Residue frames as a rotation matrix with the C-alpha (Angstrom) as fourth column:
UNK 1
-0.202 -0.148 0.968 5.08
0.978 0.020 0.208 -4.92
-0.050 0.989 0.140 8.22
UNK 2
-0.663 -0.014 -0.748 5.24
0.032 -0.999 -0.010 -1.34
-0.748 -0.030 0.663 7.10
UNK 3
-0.239 0.715 0.657 2.13
0.961 0.271 0.054 -0.31
-0.140 0.644 -0.752 5.11
UNK 4
-0.598 0.044 -0.801 1.20
0.051 -0.994 -0.092 2.90
-0.800 -0.096 0.592 3.35
UNK 5
-0.027 0.687 0.727 -1.78
0.991 0.114 -0.071 4.08
-0.131 0.718 -0.684 1.34
UNK 6
-0.581 -0.133 0.803 -2.32
0.475 -0.856 0.202 7.37
0.661 0.499 0.561 -0.39
UNK 7
0.077 0.626 0.776 -3.60
-0.308 -0.725 0.616 10.04
0.948 -0.286 0.137 2.05
UNK 8
0.979 0.201 -0.022 -2.58
-0.047 0.334 0.941 8.03
0.197 -0.921 0.336 5.20
UNK 9
0.190 -0.953 0.237 0.75
-0.982 -0.181 0.058 7.98
-0.013 -0.244 -0.970 7.07
UNK 10
-0.086 -0.311 -0.947 2.74
-0.309 0.912 -0.271 4.83
0.947 0.269 -0.174 6.89
UNK 11
0.331 0.234 0.914 2.10
-0.943 0.062 0.326 2.53
0.019 -0.970 0.241 9.77
UNK 12
-0.806 -0.584 -0.098 3.25
-0.556 0.803 -0.212 -0.79
0.203 -0.116 -0.972 11.20
UNK 13
0.438 0.861 -0.259 0.87
-0.732 0.508 0.453 -3.69
0.522 -0.009 0.853 10.93
UNK 14
-0.338 -0.618 0.710 1.74
-0.922 0.370 -0.117 -6.10
-0.191 -0.694 -0.695 13.78
UNK 15
-0.924 -0.050 -0.378 1.51
-0.142 0.965 0.221 -9.90
0.354 0.258 -0.899 13.67
UNK 16
-0.617 0.769 -0.168 -2.11
0.753 0.516 -0.408 -11.07
-0.227 -0.379 -0.897 13.79
UNK 17
-0.263 0.572 -0.777 -3.52
-0.107 -0.818 -0.565 -7.63
-0.959 -0.065 0.277 12.82
UNK 18
0.104 0.405 0.908 -5.50
0.914 0.322 -0.248 -7.18
-0.393 0.856 -0.337 9.60
UNK 19
-0.503 -0.203 -0.840 -5.30
-0.104 -0.951 0.291 -4.51
-0.858 0.234 0.457 7.00
UNK 20
0.181 0.573 0.799 -7.27
0.829 0.348 -0.437 -3.71
-0.529 0.742 -0.412 3.79
UNK 21
-0.896 -0.350 -0.273 -7.17
0.120 -0.784 0.609 -1.37
-0.427 0.512 0.745 0.78
UNK 22
0.153 0.963 -0.221 -10.23
-0.098 -0.208 -0.973 0.29
-0.983 0.171 0.063 -0.64
UNK 23
0.006 -0.097 0.995 -10.86
0.933 0.359 0.029 -0.22
-0.360 0.928 0.093 -4.32
UNK 24
0.886 0.421 0.197 -10.85
0.463 -0.764 -0.449 2.62
-0.038 0.489 -0.872 -6.83
UNK 25
0.550 -0.599 0.582 -8.49
0.251 -0.546 -0.799 5.50
0.796 0.586 -0.150 -7.13
UNK 26
0.857 -0.362 0.366 -6.14
-0.475 -0.282 0.834 5.01
-0.199 -0.889 -0.414 -4.17
UNK 27
0.340 -0.817 -0.467 -2.41
-0.443 0.299 -0.845 4.31
0.830 0.494 -0.260 -4.55
UNK 28
0.967 -0.245 -0.064 -0.77
0.200 0.586 0.785 1.64
-0.156 -0.773 0.616 -2.43
UNK 29
0.658 -0.753 0.021 2.75
-0.695 -0.618 -0.368 3.10
0.290 0.228 -0.930 -1.92
UNK 30
-0.363 -0.895 -0.261 4.46
-0.664 0.445 -0.601 0.45
0.654 -0.045 -0.755 0.07
UNK 31
0.918 0.303 0.257 4.45
-0.392 0.591 0.705 -2.63
0.062 -0.748 0.661 2.21
UNK 32
0.202 -0.911 -0.359 7.63
-0.314 0.287 -0.905 -4.13
0.928 0.295 -0.228 3.56
UNK 33
0.415 -0.177 -0.893 9.47
0.753 0.618 0.227 -5.88
0.511 -0.766 0.389 6.38
UNK 34
0.540 -0.230 0.809 10.22
-0.452 -0.890 0.049 -3.64
0.709 -0.393 -0.585 9.32
UNK 35
0.950 -0.152 0.273 11.91
-0.171 0.477 0.862 -6.38
-0.261 -0.866 0.427 11.31
UNK 36
0.233 -0.932 -0.277 15.68
-0.961 -0.179 -0.209 -6.77
0.145 0.315 -0.938 11.47
UNK 37
-0.640 -0.568 0.517 15.63
-0.701 0.707 -0.091 -10.32
-0.314 -0.421 -0.851 12.88
UNK 38
-0.347 0.613 0.710 12.64
0.232 0.790 -0.568 -11.96
-0.909 -0.032 -0.416 11.16
UNK 39
-0.966 0.112 0.235 11.01
0.230 -0.055 0.972 -12.42
0.122 0.992 0.027 7.83
UNK 40
-0.433 0.877 -0.206 7.60
-0.532 -0.433 -0.728 -10.79
-0.728 -0.205 0.654 7.16
UNK 41
-0.935 0.304 0.182 4.90
0.332 0.575 0.748 -12.84
0.123 0.760 -0.638 5.32
UNK 42
-0.504 0.848 -0.165 1.36
-0.402 -0.399 -0.824 -11.90
-0.765 -0.349 0.542 4.52
UNK 43
-0.584 0.420 0.695 -1.54
0.710 0.679 0.186 -13.29
-0.393 0.603 -0.694 2.51
UNK 44
-0.728 0.401 -0.556 -3.44
-0.528 -0.845 0.082 -11.20
-0.437 0.354 0.827 -0.07
UNK 45
-0.379 0.706 0.598 -6.90
0.781 0.590 -0.202 -11.92
-0.496 0.391 -0.776 -1.24
UNK 46
-0.850 0.022 -0.527 -7.98
-0.249 -0.898 0.364 -9.65
-0.465 0.440 0.768 -4.14
UNK 47
-0.017 0.892 0.451 -11.40
0.668 0.346 -0.659 -9.23
-0.744 0.290 -0.602 -5.74
UNK 48
-0.793 -0.290 -0.535 -12.01
-0.169 -0.740 0.652 -7.69
-0.585 0.607 0.538 -9.11
UNK 49
0.331 0.917 -0.222 -14.87
-0.504 -0.027 -0.863 -7.08
-0.798 0.398 0.453 -11.51
UNK 50
0.259 -0.201 0.945 -14.84
0.579 0.815 0.015 -9.52
-0.773 0.543 0.327 -14.44
UNK 51
0.546 -0.106 0.831 -12.92
0.802 -0.222 -0.555 -8.21
0.243 0.969 -0.036 -17.45
UNK 52
0.903 -0.243 0.355 -11.10
-0.290 -0.953 0.087 -5.57
0.317 -0.182 -0.931 -15.44
UNK 53
0.035 -0.953 -0.300 -7.36
-0.015 0.300 -0.954 -5.61
0.999 0.037 -0.004 -14.63
UNK 54
0.572 0.135 -0.809 -6.56
0.733 0.358 0.578 -6.81
0.368 -0.924 0.105 -11.10
UNK 55
0.268 -0.620 -0.737 -3.67
0.594 -0.496 0.633 -4.37
-0.758 -0.608 0.235 -10.76
UNK 56
0.816 -0.083 0.572 -2.62
0.444 -0.543 -0.713 -1.22
0.370 0.836 -0.406 -12.56
UNK 57
-0.153 -0.921 -0.359 0.92
0.969 -0.212 0.130 0.23
-0.196 -0.328 0.924 -12.40
UNK 58
0.841 0.398 -0.365 0.82
0.371 -0.917 -0.146 3.99
-0.393 -0.012 -0.919 -11.92
UNK 59
0.451 -0.683 0.575 3.14
0.677 -0.159 -0.719 5.88
0.582 0.713 0.390 -14.30
UNK 60
-0.377 -0.721 -0.581 5.89
0.926 -0.315 -0.210 8.06
-0.031 -0.617 0.786 -12.76
UNK 61
-0.805 0.105 0.584 4.26
0.126 -0.932 0.341 11.18
0.580 0.348 0.737 -14.16
UNK 62
0.221 0.974 0.053 1.02
0.040 -0.064 0.997 10.44
0.974 -0.218 -0.053 -12.37
UNK 63
0.306 -0.212 -0.928 2.83
0.923 0.305 0.235 9.69
0.233 -0.929 0.289 -9.08
UNK 64
-0.790 -0.613 -0.019 4.54
0.607 -0.776 -0.173 13.09
0.091 -0.148 0.985 -9.38
UNK 65
-0.490 0.654 0.577 1.15
-0.132 -0.710 0.692 14.87
0.862 0.263 0.434 -9.99
UNK 66
0.565 0.803 -0.192 -0.38
0.025 0.215 0.976 13.20
0.825 -0.556 0.101 -6.92
UNK 67
-0.398 -0.810 -0.431 2.63
0.460 0.230 -0.858 13.65
0.794 -0.539 0.281 -4.51
UNK 68
-0.659 0.160 0.735 0.74
-0.533 -0.789 -0.306 16.16
0.531 -0.593 0.605 -2.42
UNK 69
0.443 0.892 -0.092 -1.69
-0.645 0.389 0.658 13.35
0.622 -0.232 0.748 -1.48
UNK 70
0.193 -0.498 -0.846 1.05
0.410 0.824 -0.391 11.37
0.891 -0.271 0.363 0.16
UNK 71
0.967 0.183 -0.177 1.46
0.224 -0.280 0.933 11.72
0.121 -0.942 -0.312 3.88
UNK 72
0.506 -0.835 0.215 4.68
-0.813 -0.545 -0.206 13.35
0.289 -0.070 -0.955 5.18
UNK 73
0.435 -0.439 -0.786 7.46
0.166 0.897 -0.409 10.86
0.885 0.048 0.463 5.53
UNK 74
0.957 -0.165 -0.239 8.94
0.228 -0.081 0.970 10.21
-0.179 -0.983 -0.040 8.98
UNK 75
0.640 -0.763 0.090 12.34
-0.535 -0.527 -0.660 11.76
0.551 0.374 -0.746 9.38
C-alpha cells in the first residue's frame, strides 16, 4: 500500500507491516494500492475525543497554503 502523511515522503507499507497516523494537525494525503496483480486491504481503528468529529476534510485553499509541507513527489 502506498501511504503518505504531511511532512513525510510517500512510502510503501508491505503486507504484515503496521502504520499509524498522529492525531492533531497532520494531513493524510494518500493511501492506495501499489500492486498491479492483487487487491490491497487494510483495517483502520480510529480513536476520537467524545463530541469531536472523527474526520475533517481539508478545504482546497488550506491544502494550497500547506503545500510546502508536502514531501517532494517521486518522478
